[in-house]
C-alpha positions as CSV (number, residue, x, y, z in Angstrom):
1,M,-3.4,4.6,28.7
2,P,-0.8,6.2,26.4
3,R,-0.1,4.7,23.0
4,Q,2.8,2.5,22.6
5,P,5.5,4.2,20.5
6,R,6.0,2.7,17.0
7,V,9.0,0.8,15.9
8,D,10.3,3.1,13.2
9,I,13.9,2.4,12.6
10,A,16.1,3.0,9.5
11,N,16.8,0.1,7.1
12,N,13.8,-2.0,8.0
13,Y,10.9,-3.2,5.9
14,Y,7.3,-2.5,7.0
15,H,3.8,-3.5,6.0
16,C,1.5,-0.5,6.5
17,I,-2.3,-0.6,6.3
18,N,-5.1,1.9,6.9
19,R,-8.9,1.6,6.5
20,A,-11.6,4.1,6.0
21,S,-13.9,4.9,8.9
22,A,-16.5,2.2,9.5
23,R,-14.9,0.4,6.6
24,L,-17.0,2.4,4.2
25,K,-15.9,2.9,0.6
26,I,-13.9,6.0,-0.1
27,N,-12.6,5.0,-3.6
28,F,-15.5,4.6,-6.0
29,N,-14.1,5.4,-9.4
30,D,-10.9,6.1,-11.4
31,D,-10.8,9.7,-10.1
32,D,-10.8,8.6,-6.5
33,F,-8.1,6.0,-7.1
34,R,-6.0,8.5,-9.2
35,L,-6.3,11.0,-6.3
36,I,-4.9,8.6,-3.7
37,I,-2.1,7.4,-6.0
38,K,-1.2,11.0,-6.8
39,V,-0.9,11.8,-3.1
40,L,1.2,8.6,-2.6
41,F,3.4,9.6,-5.5
42,E,3.9,13.1,-3.9
43,A,4.6,11.6,-0.5
44,Q,7.2,9.2,-1.9
45,K,9.0,12.1,-3.6
46,K,8.8,14.3,-0.5
47,F,10.1,11.7,2.0
48,N,12.3,9.7,-0.4
49,I,10.9,6.4,0.9
50,D,11.3,3.1,-0.8
51,I,8.0,1.4,-1.9
52,L,8.3,-2.2,-2.8
53,A,4.6,-3.0,-3.3
54,F,1.2,-1.5,-2.8
55,A,-2.5,-2.2,-3.3
56,I,-5.1,0.6,-3.2
57,M,-8.6,-0.9,-2.4
58,N,-12.1,0.5,-2.2
59,N,-11.9,1.1,1.6
60,H,-8.3,0.6,2.6
61,F,-4.7,0.4,1.3
62,H,-1.6,-1.7,1.8
63,L,2.0,-0.5,1.4
64,V,5.2,-2.4,1.7
65,I,8.0,0.1,2.4
66,K,11.6,0.2,3.4
67,T,12.8,3.1,5.7
68,N,16.1,4.9,5.1
69,Q,16.0,7.0,8.2
70,D,14.7,6.7,11.8
71,K,11.1,8.0,12.1
72,Q,10.7,8.2,8.3
73,M,7.7,5.9,8.2
74,S,5.7,7.9,10.7
75,Q,6.4,11.2,8.9
76,F,5.6,9.7,5.5
77,M,2.4,8.0,6.6
78,K,1.2,11.1,8.6
79,W,1.7,13.4,5.6
80,F,0.2,10.8,3.1
81,T,-3.0,10.2,5.1
82,F,-3.5,13.8,6.1
83,V,-3.1,15.2,2.6
84,H,-5.3,12.5,1.1
85,T,-8.0,13.2,3.7
86,K,-7.9,17.0,3.1
87,R,-8.1,16.7,-0.7
88,W,-10.8,14.0,-0.6
89,H,-13.0,16.2,1.6
90,F,-12.4,19.2,-0.6
91,I,-13.3,17.3,-3.8
92,N,-16.4,15.7,-2.2
93,K,-17.4,19.0,-0.5
94,T,-17.4,17.3,2.9
95,A,-14.8,19.4,4.7
96,G,-15.4,19.4,8.5
97,T,-17.5,16.3,8.5
98,G,-15.0,14.0,10.3
99,H,-12.2,11.5,9.8
100,L,-11.7,9.7,6.5
101,Y,-9.6,7.0,8.1
102,Q,-10.7,4.9,11.1
103,G,-7.6,5.9,13.1
104,R,-3.8,5.6,13.1
105,Y,-2.4,3.3,10.4
106,K,-1.2,-0.1,11.4
107,S,2.4,-1.1,10.8
108,F,4.0,-4.5,10.9
109,I,7.7,-4.9,10.9
110,I,8.9,-7.5,8.5
111,L,11.3,-10.0,10.1
112,D,13.2,-11.6,7.3
113,Q,13.3,-12.4,3.5
114,R,10.7,-15.2,3.7
115,H,8.4,-12.9,5.7
116,L,8.9,-10.1,3.1
117,E,8.1,-12.5,0.2
118,T,4.9,-13.6,2.0
119,V,3.8,-10.0,2.8
120,I,4.4,-8.8,-0.8
121,R,2.4,-11.7,-2.1
122,Y,-0.4,-11.0,0.4
123,V,-0.5,-7.3,-0.6
124,E,-0.4,-7.9,-4.4
125,R,-3.0,-10.7,-4.1
126,N,-5.4,-8.5,-2.2
127,P,-7.8,-7.6,-5.1
128,L,-8.2,-11.4,-5.8
129,T,-8.8,-12.2,-2.2
130,A,-11.5,-9.5,-2.0
131,N,-13.2,-11.1,-5.1
132,I,-13.0,-7.7,-6.9
133,V,-11.3,-9.2,-10.0
134,K,-11.0,-12.7,-11.5
135,N,-7.7,-11.8,-13.3
136,I,-5.2,-10.3,-10.9
137,L,-3.7,-8.2,-13.7
138,D,-7.1,-6.4,-14.1
139,W,-6.7,-4.4,-10.9
140,K,-5.1,-1.1,-12.0
141,Y,-4.4,0.3,-8.6
142,S,-1.5,-1.9,-7.5
143,S,2.3,-2.4,-7.9
144,L,1.6,-5.7,-9.7
145,Y,-0.4,-3.9,-12.5
146,Q,2.3,-1.2,-12.7
147,R,5.1,-3.8,-13.0
148,Y,3.4,-6.1,-15.4
149,V,1.0,-3.9,-17.5
150,S,1.4,-0.1,-17.3
151,N,5.3,-0.1,-17.4
152,K,5.0,-1.8,-20.8
153,V,2.9,1.0,-22.2
154,N,5.0,3.7,-23.8
155,S,2.9,6.7,-22.9
156,I,4.1,9.8,-21.0
157,A,0.6,10.3,-19.6
158,Q,0.6,6.7,-18.4
159,T,3.9,6.9,-16.6
160,Q,3.9,10.5,-15.3
161,M,2.5,9.6,-11.9
162,Q,3.7,6.1,-11.4
163,I,5.0,5.1,-8.0
164,K,8.8,4.5,-8.2
165,L,9.0,0.9,-7.2
166,A,12.1,-0.1,-5.3
167,D,14.0,-3.3,-6.2
168,W,13.2,-6.3,-4.1
169,P,16.1,-7.7,-2.1
170,Y,15.6,-11.1,-3.8
171,N,14.8,-12.2,-7.3
172,E,11.2,-12.5,-8.3
173,S,10.2,-16.1,-8.9
174,I,9.6,-17.1,-12.5
175,D,6.3,-18.6,-11.4
176,Y,5.3,-15.5,-9.3
177,L,2.1,-14.7,-11.2
178,K,1.1,-18.4,-11.2
179,N,1.8,-18.6,-7.4
180,L,-0.2,-15.4,-6.8
181,I,-3.3,-17.1,-8.0
182,E,-3.0,-19.9,-5.5
183,P,-5.0,-19.4,-2.3
184,Y,-3.2,-18.6,0.9
185,T,-2.8,-21.2,3.7
186,N,-3.8,-20.1,7.2
187,K,-0.1,-20.2,8.1
188,E,0.7,-17.7,5.3
189,I,-2.0,-15.3,6.4
190,E,-0.7,-15.5,10.0
191,K,2.8,-14.9,8.7
192,A,1.8,-11.9,6.6
193,L,0.0,-10.2,9.5
194,E,2.4,-11.0,12.4
195,S,4.5,-8.5,14.3
196,E,1.8,-5.8,14.4
197,M,3.1,-2.6,15.8
198,E,0.5,-0.2,17.3
């Protein structure tokens, strides 16, 4: 049965996810995380796509993006995952051993502002949900860390490869960090993961 074509239309927000094959770890240390963030940085520049939030985890990643042209998401994601895979295999001397990712990325179209708020919170809270950190600001590989921690460090080396974060189409709540610590309700999880596009 042929794959369903993706919804990939200009001026829409999307939640994109991809996992490593068999859900195995592919990011073990700072060098691994720096590699994927460097490729994401290059992909963003190449395709001029808006990134509102991201979280790079040990065996998967989450992105919240806004497209500016039709088919932009597909081109961006294809290049990003292909180049990351190629470089990861080269560094690890595993070229020709198979796929790094389990398959095509998943994309969820974001329906409205409330949905967008829920998805961004879901993505930025991911390291806490996975019990990787106790303090959400300790996870260095996320848009949250970039906004709240690394942007405040006046270091050229620190900011050379930062992802350019697009403005949110709403004002961030004063209590955003406090709300981030609160567990999700089942309804919020369903809302964050609805409208899956395969």
